[in-house]
C-alpha positions in Angstrom: 100.8 111.3 97.4 100.2 110.2 100.9 99.8 106.6 102.2 96.0 107.2 102.7 95.7 108.3 99.1 97.4 105.2 97.8 95.2 102.9 99.8 92.1 104.3 98.1 93.4 103.4 94.6 92.5 100.2 92.8 95.1 97.8 91.5 94.7 99.0 87.9 95.1 102.6 89.0 98.2 101.8 90.9 99.7 100.0 87.8 98.9 103.1 85.7 100.5 105.4 88.2 103.6 103.2 88.3 103.9 103.3 84.5 103.5 107.1 84.4 106.0 107.6 87.2 108.6 105.3 85.5 108.1 107.3 82.3 108.7 110.5 84.3 111.8 109.0 85.9 113.2 108.0 82.5 112.7 111.5 81.1 114.4 113.0 84.2 117.4 110.7 83.9 117.8 111.6 80.2 117.5 115.3 80.8 120.0 115.0 83.7 122.5 113.1 81.5 122.3 115.7 78.7 122.6 118.7 81.0 122.3 118.9 84.8 118.7 119.5 85.8 117.8 122.3 88.2 116.6 120.0 91.0 118.3 116.6 90.9 116.4 115.6 94.1 113.3 115.1 91.8 115.0 111.9 90.6 115.2 110.5 94.1 111.6 111.5 94.8 110.4 109.8 91.7 112.2 106.6 92.7 110.7 106.7 96.1 107.2 107.2 94.7 107.6 104.2 92.5 108.8 102.1 95.5 105.7 103.3 97.5 103.4 102.4 94.7 105.0 98.9 94.3 104.7 98.3 98.0 101.0 99.1 98.0 100.5 97.0 94.8 102.2 94.0 96.6 100.0 94.5 99.7 96.8 94.6 97.6 97.8 91.6 95.6 98.4 89.6 98.8 95.0 90.5 100.2 93.2 89.2 97.1 
């Protein structure tokens, strides 16, 4: 998801995306702990996406 796409989302949509992405990250970590996943870079990408969403959420909350 690009920065322009994130700016178009509302605060509630961003919170929902953060929750979904945290769920995905948790499942990836469990899968990787049990047996190595095929592409471990997905864990890093998921963490970065959560950070981007949190940054945008903070920016929107400061504007309000």
